N, C-alpha and C positions, 0 to 999 in steps of 0.2 A: 787692125781688121784684117783677119785673115781667111782663105778660102783655100780647102784641099780636097782631095777626092779618093779616096781608098775605096777598092773592093767593087768601083761604081757608086758611090755612093758618096755624095756634096755633103762636106761638112763647112760649113762659112758661118764666121762670129758675125757678120752684118746682118743675117736674115734666121739668125737663130737666137732664142732665149737663153738669159743668164738663169741657170738656176740655184747655185751657188759659188762662192768665189773665196778661197784661201789666199792669204799673203802670208810670206813667211819673211822676217827681215825686214828693214827699214826702207823707204821708198828710195829708191837713187841706189841702194847699196851692191856694191860690186858681186856683194854676194847673197842678195834678195834675191826672192821669187815669187811669180806668182801661180798656181794653178785655179784652174773656171772651167765650172762645169755647164756645159750649155745642154740643151734640148734643141732639135730641126723641128720643123713643120710636120713633117711623117713620123714622129714619136724617137729617132734615136739619138742616144746621149754619146757626147764626146767633152774630152778634157781638151782645152786650151791653155798650154805654157809656155810662160814667157820668164828672163831673168836676168841678172847680170854677168857681166862677164865671166865670174868665176863661181857662180852658181851652179844646178843640176840643170837649169836648163837656160844656157848661155846664147842660144838660138830658140827662137817660137816655132812653136812645133802645136801639131792636133794628133790628137790619140783617140780612136775610140775607145766606148767601154761597153758594154753588155750593160742591159739593165740590171740584170740579179748580181752585177758588182757594184749598182750604184751605191748601194745602202751602202755597203762596207767600205769605201772610198771615203763616203759622207763620216760615218764613225771613225773612220782612221783618223780623220784633221781632226 
């Protein structure tokens, strides 16, 4: 679980709903990672990322995503 405040908006994985989740690589792989799209109760979207130490997401983080970008993000995966 992760919580982050960005520009006054609270993004909290524990209090939001998973919309889509993409996993790259094998579970536990140092190069593997996950990108999970969440939606808050207020309708804000964000992506939670985490991965192995050699992945593009070696530390967990949260990134807001605009409504208009959600479809493109899903289609690119």
